[in-house]
VOVOLUM-95696 format. One record per residue: residue number from 0; residue in three letters; chain; x, y, z of N, C-alpha, C in turn. Coordinates in Angstrom, 2 decimals, padded with zeros to 5 digits, always signed. Atoms other than C-alpha are relative to their C-alpha. Example, Ala and Ser with C-alpha at 12.3 -4.5 7.8 and 13.67 -1.06 7.14 Angstrom:
BEGIN
REC   n res chain     n_u     n_v     n_w    ca_u    ca_v    ca_w     c_u     c_v     c_w
REC   0 ALA     A +000.89 -001.19 +000.00 +012.30 -004.50 +007.80 +000.90 +001.20 +000.00
REC   1 SER     A -000.82 -001.19 -000.06 +013.67 -001.06 +007.14 -000.77 +001.09 +000.73
This chain:
BEGIN
REC   n res chain     n_u     n_v     n_w    ca_u    ca_v    ca_w     c_u     c_v     c_w
REC   0 MET     A +000.94 -000.30 -001.07 +016.09 -016.68 -008.81 +000.11 +001.47 +000.44
REC   1 LYS     A -000.20 -001.40 -000.40 +017.64 -013.29 -007.98 -000.77 +000.94 -000.93
REC   2 LYS     A +000.70 -000.86 +000.97 +016.15 -011.81 -011.17 -001.50 +000.00 +000.27
REC   3 ILE     A +001.44 +000.08 -000.28 +012.66 -013.03 -010.25 -000.32 +000.80 +001.26
REC   4 ILE     A +000.22 -000.75 -001.25 +012.95 -011.63 -006.72 +000.07 +001.50 -000.28
REC   5 LEU     A -000.10 -001.43 +000.33 +014.12 -008.26 -008.08 -001.17 +000.47 -000.85
REC   6 LEU     A +001.14 -000.36 +000.85 +011.37 -008.26 -010.70 -001.23 +000.28 +000.87
REC   7 ILE     A +001.15 -000.18 -000.89 +008.74 -008.67 -007.98 +000.23 +001.17 +000.94
REC   8 ALA     A -000.30 -001.07 -000.97 +010.43 -006.38 -005.43 +000.00 +001.37 -000.66
REC   9 GLU     A -000.02 -001.27 +000.73 +010.82 -003.68 -008.09 -001.34 +000.27 -000.69
REC  10 GLY     A +001.35 -000.28 +000.51 +007.10 -003.81 -008.83 -000.14 -000.26 -001.48
REC  11 PHE     A +000.07 +000.38 +001.41 +007.50 -005.54 -012.19 +000.48 +001.12 -000.92
REC  12 GLY     A -000.64 -001.05 +000.79 +009.64 -002.65 -013.42 -000.44 +001.40 +000.36
REC  13 THR     A +000.46 -001.35 -000.32 +007.65 +000.26 -012.00 +000.98 +000.74 +000.91
REC  14 GLY     A -000.97 -000.61 -000.89 +010.33 +000.87 -009.38 +001.22 +000.53 -000.72
REC  15 LEU     A -001.14 -000.49 +000.80 +012.83 +001.52 -012.16 -000.31 +001.32 -000.69
REC  16 SER     A +000.39 -001.29 +000.59 +010.93 +004.65 -013.23 +000.96 +001.08 +000.50
REC  17 PRO     A -000.90 -001.07 -000.43 +013.29 +007.65 -013.20 -000.72 +001.11 +000.77
REC  18 ILE     A +000.80 -001.01 -000.69 +010.45 +009.80 -011.87 -001.00 -000.69 +000.92
REC  19 ALA     A +000.94 +000.47 -001.02 +008.55 +008.95 -008.66 -000.23 -001.51 -000.04
REC  20 PRO     A +000.18 +001.45 +000.03 +009.19 +005.20 -008.52 -000.98 -000.51 +001.06
REC  21 GLY     A +000.95 +000.42 -001.03 +007.23 +004.90 -005.25 -001.44 +000.22 -000.40
REC  22 THR     A +001.36 -000.28 +000.49 +004.19 +006.50 -006.83 -000.37 -000.98 -001.10
REC  23 CYS     A +000.26 +000.99 +001.06 +004.50 +004.22 -009.87 -000.32 -001.36 +000.63
REC  24 GLY     A +000.28 +001.24 -000.70 +004.65 +001.23 -007.52 -001.37 +000.03 +000.68
REC  25 SER     A +001.30 -000.14 -000.66 +001.63 +002.56 -005.63 -001.16 -000.17 -000.98
REC  26 VAL     A +001.04 +000.22 +001.03 -000.37 +002.56 -008.87 -000.23 -001.50 -000.18
REC  27 ILE     A +000.15 +001.46 +000.06 +000.33 -001.18 -009.09 -000.72 -000.48 +001.27
REC  28 GLY     A +000.70 +000.31 -001.24 -000.84 -001.31 -005.47 -001.50 +000.19 -000.12
REC  29 LEU     A +001.44 -000.18 +000.24 -004.21 +000.03 -006.64 -000.58 -001.24 -000.68
REC  30 LEU     A +000.46 +001.24 +000.65 -004.48 -003.04 -008.87 -000.11 -001.13 +001.03
REC  31 TRP     A +000.04 +001.00 -001.09 -003.69 -005.24 -005.82 -001.25 +000.23 +000.85
REC  32 PHE     A +001.21 -000.35 -000.75 -006.44 -003.40 -003.89 -001.25 -000.46 -000.75
REC  33 LEU     A +001.18 +000.36 +000.79 -008.94 -003.92 -006.71 -000.16 -001.52 -000.10
REC  34 LEU     A +000.06 +001.46 +000.03 -008.05 -007.60 -006.95 -000.55 -000.54 +001.32
REC  35 LEU     A +000.48 +000.47 -001.31 -008.61 -008.09 -003.22 -001.48 +000.33 +000.19
REC  36 ILE     A +001.41 -000.38 -000.09 -011.94 -006.22 -003.40 -000.86 -000.92 -000.87
REC  37 ALA     A +000.77 +000.82 +000.94 -013.04 -008.36 -006.35 -000.46 -001.32 +000.60
REC  38 PHE     A +000.41 +001.25 -000.64 -013.21 -011.43 -004.09 -001.26 +000.16 +000.84
REC  39 GLN     A +001.22 -000.29 -000.73 -016.06 -009.73 -002.22 -000.06 -000.68 +001.37
REC  40 ASN     A -000.05 +000.65 -001.30 -014.94 -011.16 +001.12 +000.99 +000.76 +000.88
REC  41 LEU     A -000.85 -000.80 -000.88 -013.60 -009.05 +003.99 +001.16 -000.81 +000.55
REC  42 TRP     A -001.06 +000.82 -000.57 -011.62 -011.94 +005.48 +001.07 -000.32 -001.02
REC  43 LEU     A -001.01 +000.21 +001.05 -009.93 -012.70 +002.15 +000.77 +001.29 -000.28
REC  44 TYR     A -000.66 -001.30 +000.16 -009.18 -008.98 +001.80 +001.09 +000.16 +001.07
REC  45 ILE     A -000.95 -000.13 -001.11 -007.51 -008.97 +005.22 +001.12 -001.04 -000.14
REC  46 LEU     A -001.01 +001.05 +000.16 -005.74 -012.30 +004.63 +000.96 +000.33 -001.14
REC  47 GLY     A -000.84 -000.37 +001.14 -004.47 -011.17 +001.21 +000.94 +001.15 +000.35
REC  48 SER     A -000.83 -001.13 -000.42 -003.20 -007.95 +002.76 +001.13 -000.46 +000.92
REC  49 VAL     A -001.01 +000.48 -000.95 -001.38 -009.73 +005.59 +001.04 -000.86 -000.71
REC  50 VAL     A -000.94 +000.85 +000.74 +000.15 -012.35 +003.29 +000.89 +000.86 -000.89
REC  51 GLY     A -000.78 -000.91 +000.84 +001.23 -009.59 +000.90 +001.07 +000.73 +000.79
REC  52 ILE     A -000.97 -000.70 -000.85 +002.93 -007.72 +003.73 +001.13 -000.93 +000.40
REC  53 LEU     A -001.03 +000.96 -000.43 +004.75 -010.81 +004.99 +000.93 -000.39 -001.15
REC  54 VAL     A -000.81 +000.33 +001.18 +005.92 -011.77 +001.49 +000.89 +001.19 -000.36
REC  55 SER     A -000.76 -001.21 +000.32 +007.02 -008.17 +000.93 +001.19 +000.17 +000.95
REC  56 ILE     A -001.10 -000.10 -000.96 +009.11 -008.13 +004.12 +001.13 -000.94 -000.42
REC  57 TYR     A -000.99 +001.01 +000.39 +010.86 -011.29 +002.97 +000.72 +000.40 -001.30
REC  58 LEU     A -000.59 -000.29 +001.31 +011.40 -010.28 -000.68 +000.76 +001.33 -000.01
REC  59 CYS     A -000.71 -001.29 -000.04 +012.36 -006.66 +000.06 +001.33 -000.14 +000.74
REC  60 GLY     A -001.25 +000.26 -000.70 +014.98 -007.91 +002.52 +001.03 -000.66 -000.89
REC  61 ILE     A -000.91 +000.66 +000.94 +016.47 -010.20 -000.09 +000.46 +000.99 -001.08
REC  62 ALA     A -000.36 -000.99 +001.02 +016.36 -007.42 -002.70 +001.03 +001.00 +000.53
REC  63 GLU     A -000.97 -000.91 -000.61 +018.21 -005.12 -000.31 +001.38 -000.65 +000.05
REC  64 ASP     A -001.28 +000.73 -000.02 +020.92 -007.78 +000.10 +000.60 -000.11 -001.40
REC  65 ILE     A -000.49 +000.14 +001.38 +021.16 -008.31 -003.67 +000.57 +001.32 -000.51
REC  66 LEU     A -000.41 -001.31 +000.52 +021.40 -004.59 -004.45 +001.05 +000.68 +000.87
REC  67 LYS     A -001.00 -000.52 -000.94 +023.61 -003.90 -001.42 -000.19 +001.50 +000.29
REC  68 ILE     A +000.38 -001.38 -000.33 +021.76 -000.63 -000.70 -001.11 -000.08 +001.05
REC  69 LYS     A +001.07 -000.01 -001.00 +019.68 +000.11 +002.41 -001.23 +000.67 -000.59
REC  70 ASP     A +001.29 -000.47 +000.53 +016.03 +000.57 +001.37 +000.16 +000.57 -001.41
REC  71 PRO     A -000.26 -000.47 +001.37 +016.82 +000.74 -002.37 -001.22 +000.64 -000.66
REC  72 PRO     A +001.13 -000.69 +000.64 +014.64 +003.24 -004.27 -000.79 -000.83 -001.02
REC  73 PRO     A +000.80 +000.78 +000.97 +013.70 +000.76 -007.04 -000.91 -001.05 +000.66
REC  74 VAL     A +000.83 +001.00 -000.68 +012.21 -001.62 -004.45 -001.29 +000.68 +000.45
REC  75 VAL     A +001.30 -000.64 -000.25 +008.52 -000.65 -004.41 -001.09 -001.00 +000.41
REC  76 LEU     A +000.99 +000.98 -000.45 +006.82 -003.86 -003.32 -000.64 +000.44 +001.31
REC  77 ASP     A +000.54 -000.53 -001.25 +006.38 -002.17 +000.06 -001.15 +000.98 -000.25
REC  78 GLU     A +001.10 -000.90 +000.36 +004.25 +000.54 -001.57 -001.19 -000.80 -000.53
REC  79 ILE     A +001.07 +000.80 +000.61 +002.27 -002.04 -003.53 -000.86 -000.65 +001.08
REC  80 VAL     A +000.78 +000.72 -001.01 +001.27 -004.08 -000.48 -000.63 +000.93 +001.04
REC  81 SER     A +000.56 -000.96 -000.96 +000.52 -000.96 +001.58 -001.33 +000.58 -000.47
REC  82 ILE     A +001.20 -000.65 +000.52 -002.24 +000.32 -000.69 -001.30 -000.62 +000.56
REC  83 PRO     A +001.25 +000.52 -000.59 -004.96 -002.13 +000.48 -000.18 +000.39 +001.47
REC  84 VAL     A +000.08 -000.43 -001.40 -004.13 -001.14 +004.08 -000.55 +001.43 +000.07
REC  85 CYS     A +000.49 -001.37 +000.06 -004.79 +002.50 +003.14 -001.52 +000.05 -000.10
REC  86 TYR     A +001.43 -000.01 +000.30 -008.32 +001.61 +002.03 -000.84 -000.84 +000.97
REC  87 ILE     A +000.75 +000.91 -000.87 -009.29 -000.82 +004.83 -001.08 +000.72 +000.82
REC  88 GLY     A +001.00 -000.75 -000.75 -011.09 +001.84 +006.88 -001.24 +000.28 -000.83
REC  89 TRP     A +001.11 -000.28 +000.91 -013.24 +002.79 +003.90 -000.75 -001.28 -000.34
REC  90 VAL     A +000.63 +001.30 +000.30 -013.89 -000.86 +003.06 -000.90 -000.40 +001.17
REC  91 ILE     A +000.80 +000.36 -001.18 -015.11 -001.43 +006.62 -001.23 +000.90 +000.11
REC  92 LEU     A +001.15 -000.91 -000.04 -017.32 +001.67 +006.53 -001.02 -000.32 -001.09
REC  93 ALA     A +000.88 +000.26 +001.13 -018.74 +000.71 +003.13 -000.71 -001.35 +000.12
REC  94 LYS     A +000.55 +001.36 -000.13 -019.44 -002.88 +004.18 -001.31 +000.06 +000.77
REC  95 THR     A +001.26 +000.17 -000.72 -023.04 -003.50 +005.09 -000.16 -001.50 +000.21
REC  96 SER     A +000.14 +001.45 -000.13 -024.16 -007.08 +004.64 +000.99 -000.73 -000.91
REC  97 ALA     A -000.96 +000.61 +000.93 -021.66 -007.70 +001.85 +001.08 +001.02 -000.32
REC  98 MET     A -001.09 -000.90 +000.41 -018.39 -006.28 +000.59 -000.50 +000.90 -001.13
REC  99 PRO     A +000.40 -000.87 +001.11 -018.81 -003.27 -001.67 +000.58 -000.51 -001.32
REC 100 ALA     A -000.47 +000.38 +001.33 -018.52 -003.97 -005.39 +001.07 +001.00 -000.45
REC 101 LEU     A -001.04 -000.89 +000.53 -015.65 -002.48 -007.37 -000.58 +001.35 -000.41
REC 102 SER     A +000.61 -001.24 +000.49 -018.02 +000.09 -008.87 -000.28 +000.99 +001.13
REC 103 TYR     A +000.28 -000.87 -001.15 -018.77 +001.47 -005.38 +001.09 +001.07 +000.16
REC 104 PHE     A -001.12 -000.89 -000.25 -015.31 +003.06 -005.17 +000.20 +001.04 -001.10
REC 105 PHE     A -000.18 -000.91 +001.13 -015.66 +004.89 -008.48 -001.26 +000.75 -000.38
REC 106 SER     A +001.27 -000.63 +000.36 -019.23 +006.19 -008.40 -000.13 +001.38 +000.65
REC 107 GLY     A +000.29 -001.34 -000.49 -020.06 +009.88 -008.05 +001.10 +000.61 +000.84
REC 108 LYS     A -000.92 -000.68 -000.92 -018.43 +011.61 -005.10 +001.02 -000.95 +000.61
REC 109 LYS     A -000.92 +000.98 -000.58 -016.64 +008.39 -004.11 +001.39 +000.07 -000.63
REC 110 LEU     A -001.30 -000.17 +000.65 -013.86 +009.23 -006.54 +000.90 +000.93 +000.83
REC 111 ILE     A -000.78 -000.93 -000.82 -012.79 +012.02 -004.15 +000.76 -000.75 +001.11
REC 112 PRO     A -000.79 +000.73 -000.99 -011.90 +009.72 -001.23 +000.94 -001.03 -000.62
REC 113 PHE     A -000.88 +000.96 +000.65 -010.47 +007.14 -003.63 +001.34 +000.66 -000.34
REC 114 LEU     A -001.22 -000.73 +000.35 -007.96 +009.69 -004.94 +000.66 +000.63 +001.24
REC 115 GLY     A -000.53 -000.62 -001.22 -007.60 +011.43 -001.55 +000.80 -000.98 +000.84
REC 116 ILE     A -000.71 +001.04 -000.75 -006.56 +008.19 +000.14 +001.35 -000.26 -000.66
REC 117 PHE     A -001.24 +000.26 +000.73 -003.98 +007.52 -002.55 +001.01 +001.14 +000.21
REC 118 LEU     A -000.90 -001.16 -000.13 -002.54 +011.05 -002.36 +000.48 +000.19 +001.44
REC 119 THR     A -000.41 -000.12 -001.40 -002.50 +011.09 +001.45 +001.11 -001.01 +000.30
REC 120 PHE     A -001.03 +001.01 -000.21 -000.54 +007.84 +001.49 +001.32 +000.43 -000.63
REC 121 ARG     A -001.23 -000.40 +000.68 +001.96 +009.15 -001.06 +000.67 +001.15 +000.75
REC 122 LEU     A -000.54 -001.14 -000.75 +002.39 +012.36 +000.95 +000.67 -000.47 +001.30
REC 123 LEU     A -000.58 +000.51 -001.25 +002.94 +010.53 +004.26 +001.23 -000.86 -000.26
REC 124 ASP     A -001.14 +000.84 +000.33 +005.27 +008.03 +002.61 +001.21 +000.84 -000.43
REC 125 ALA     A -001.09 -000.85 +000.47 +007.33 +010.78 +000.98 +000.58 +000.87 +001.12
REC 126 LEU     A -000.47 -000.92 -001.04 +007.51 +013.18 +003.95 +000.50 -000.72 +001.25
REC 127 LYS     A -000.38 +000.83 -001.15 +007.87 +010.46 +006.61 +000.00 +000.79 +001.31
REC 128 PRO     A +000.07 -000.70 -001.28 +006.62 +012.50 +009.57 +000.10 -001.00 +001.16
REC 129 PHE     A -000.04 +000.85 -001.18 +006.95 +011.18 +013.13 -001.35 -000.71 +000.12
REC 130 PRO     A -001.01 +000.96 -000.37 +006.54 +008.27 +013.94 +000.52 -000.84 -001.17
REC 131 ILE     A -000.41 +000.78 +001.17 +007.04 +006.99 +010.38 +001.52 +000.05 -000.17
REC 132 ASN     A -001.45 -000.14 +000.17 +010.60 +008.34 +010.28 +000.78 -000.86 +000.99
REC 133 ILE     A -000.68 +000.82 -001.02 +011.48 +006.38 +013.43 -000.04 -001.48 -000.40
REC 134 ILE     A +000.16 +001.43 +000.30 +010.13 +003.01 +012.29 +000.80 -000.40 -001.24
REC 135 GLN     A -000.79 +000.29 +001.20 +012.02 +003.28 +008.99 +001.42 -000.44 +000.35
REC 136 ARG     A -001.36 +000.33 -000.41 +015.24 +002.78 +010.96 +000.21 -001.50 +000.24
REC 137 LEU     A -000.14 +001.45 -000.17 +014.50 -000.93 +011.39 +000.81 -000.57 -001.15
REC 138 ASN     A -000.86 +000.58 +001.02 +016.83 -003.19 +009.45 -000.74 -000.96 -000.93
REC 139 GLY     A +000.46 +001.00 +000.95 +016.21 -005.33 +006.39 -001.39 +000.26 -000.56
REC 140 GLY     A +001.32 -000.09 +000.60 +012.86 -006.05 +004.83 -001.04 +000.61 +000.93
REC 141 LEU     A +000.94 -000.58 -000.96 +011.01 -005.13 +008.01 +000.09 +001.52 -000.02
REC 142 GLY     A -000.18 -001.45 +000.06 +012.49 -001.62 +007.89 -000.53 +000.60 -001.29
REC 143 ILE     A +000.49 -000.47 +001.30 +011.64 -001.28 +004.21 -001.52 +000.08 -000.02
REC 144 VAL     A +001.46 +000.12 +000.09 +008.02 -002.32 +004.67 -000.72 +000.73 +001.14
REC 145 ALA     A +000.71 -000.50 -001.18 +007.14 -001.10 +008.18 -000.39 +001.47 -000.11
REC 146 ASP     A +000.35 -001.41 +000.10 +007.26 +002.63 +007.43 -001.16 +000.22 -000.96
REC 147 ASP     A +001.11 -000.13 +000.95 +004.94 +002.20 +004.45 -001.31 -000.50 +000.61
REC 148 ILE     A +001.20 +000.51 -000.66 +002.51 +000.11 +006.49 -000.51 +001.00 +001.02
REC 149 LEU     A +000.42 -001.02 -000.97 +002.48 +002.75 +009.22 -000.62 +001.20 -000.72
REC 150 ALA     A +000.59 -001.08 +000.80 +001.86 +005.46 +006.60 -001.38 -000.40 -000.50
REC 151 ALA     A +001.29 +000.50 +000.47 -000.97 +003.30 +005.25 -001.03 -000.04 +001.12
REC 152 ILE     A +000.91 +000.04 -001.15 -002.49 +002.80 +008.71 -000.46 +001.41 +000.36
REC 153 LEU     A +000.36 -001.39 -000.29 -002.37 +006.54 +009.39 -000.94 +000.56 -001.06
REC 154 THR     A +000.88 -000.43 +001.09 -003.92 +007.21 +005.98 -001.40 -000.56 +000.21
REC 155 SER     A +001.30 +000.65 -000.20 -006.69 +004.73 +006.72 -000.77 +000.64 +001.15
REC 156 ILE     A +000.65 -000.63 -001.15 -007.42 +006.31 +010.11 -000.51 +001.40 -000.36
REC 157 ILE     A +000.38 -001.36 +000.41 -007.46 +009.85 +008.70 -001.26 -000.04 -000.86
REC 158 TRP     A +001.12 +000.04 +000.94 -009.81 +008.92 +005.87 -001.22 -000.71 +000.57
REC 159 PHE     A +001.14 +000.61 -000.68 -011.99 +006.72 +008.08 -000.86 +001.11 +000.60
REC 160 PHE     A +000.75 -001.09 -000.64 -012.94 +009.85 +010.01 -000.51 +001.02 -001.01
REC 161 ILE     A +000.49 -000.94 +001.02 -013.17 +012.09 +006.95 -001.25 -000.56 -000.66
REC 162 ILE     A +001.15 +000.62 +000.66 -015.55 +009.64 +005.28 -001.17 -000.13 +000.96
REC 163 LYS     A +001.07 +000.18 -001.01 -017.52 +008.94 +008.46 -000.72 +001.33 +000.28
REC 164 LEU     A +000.57 -001.31 -000.32 -018.06 +012.68 +009.03 -000.42 +000.80 -001.22
REC 165 SER     A +000.32 -000.74 +001.22 -018.81 +013.61 +005.42 -001.10 -000.67 -000.80
REC 166 TRP     A +001.05 +000.50 +000.89 -021.15 +012.91 +002.55 +000.51 -001.07 -000.97
REC 167 PHE     A -000.53 +001.01 +000.91 -018.88 +010.36 +000.83 -000.67 -001.29 +000.32
């Protein structure tokens, strides 16, 4: 069971990357985002995001106990589940009568915010500015996941306004 928990918590091996394991895990998070969008239902998107966060808190806490390291670098499930949170502002802006199709996020100028959101999250997660650096001090799985969720929320807010005030 420990091996399965570590496999999931380490992003199916992406967290074991010698270079930028958090970024590698975040790429898997893009797949999680695309899967949630594919259901074409805002409530399922939100529910999937919340369930993912709760499962991540639990599994990351167990992984931390197994590895006996506080917030172990190979544990990237927190990055994976944070990615849909990064995009929620854009999803809400793009939603008219129905959820936007997958193609919406990759058409024309929309590639700019798609990549910008990803890069902003990675920057905030890596630099951990205030208040992200404070929330990371929480213990266990909550501490592992909470800073990434806060970075994702800040990313979503930043890009909500950039997209709302621009031509994207």
